Residue, then its C-alpha position, 0 to 999 in steps of 0.5 A: x098813036x105811034x111812036x113816030x108819029x109823037x116825033x113827027x108832032x114834037x118837030x112840028x110844034x118846034x117848027x112853029x116856035x124856031x118860025x116865030x123867032x125866026x120872023x123876029x130876027x127877019x124883022x130886027x134884020x131889016x130895021x138893022x139895014x135901015x139904020x145902019x143906012x141912015x145912020x151913014x147918011x147921016x155921018x155924011x150930012x154932018x160932014x157936008x155941014x161942018x165943010x160948009x160951015x167953015x166955008x161960012x166963016x172963012x167968008x166972013x160969017x162969026x160963030x154968034x151970027x150963024x148961030x143967030x140965023x139959027x145954024x148951030x155948031x157942027x158936031x163934025x168940022x173938016x180936017x185942017x188948022x184948029x178952029x181959032x177961039x170964039x170971042x166968047x172964050x177970049x183969054x183974059x187981057x187985064x190983070x197983073x202978068x205972070x211974075x218971072x221965076x227968081x233967079x237961082x241965089x246961091x247959099x251963103x257959106x256956113x260962116x256967113x249964114x244967120x246963127x241959129x244957136x242965139x247969137x245976135x245976127x248981121x243985120x245986113x243983107x248977105x251977099x256973094x261978094x260980101x267982106x266977111 
């Protein structure tokens, strides 16, 4: 066997290895094309479902009714006004309303502030118009 025969054999062995790798890439490319096509179809179906779901709501169907009929909330809603909150997420209307922020009161003058030195304290509340 000559050196050129050795080189030719090495090239054939390398080609066999590459052929297997190229075949794997070819199959992967075909699968990727199918996946991309199906993904685009699914995106379009989700858009259409969301649009038709919104139309059903505008026609008077409630989300709870649509769910009961086995129409789940759409993954993707059409652009536009934000959807109204559903009855299950209703905000509480009962209870105590929040208190308004207290109005700012002026600080009493230093000579009318309660003493911190242990002297008797005038029990009358301080007001800005206090005569002292």
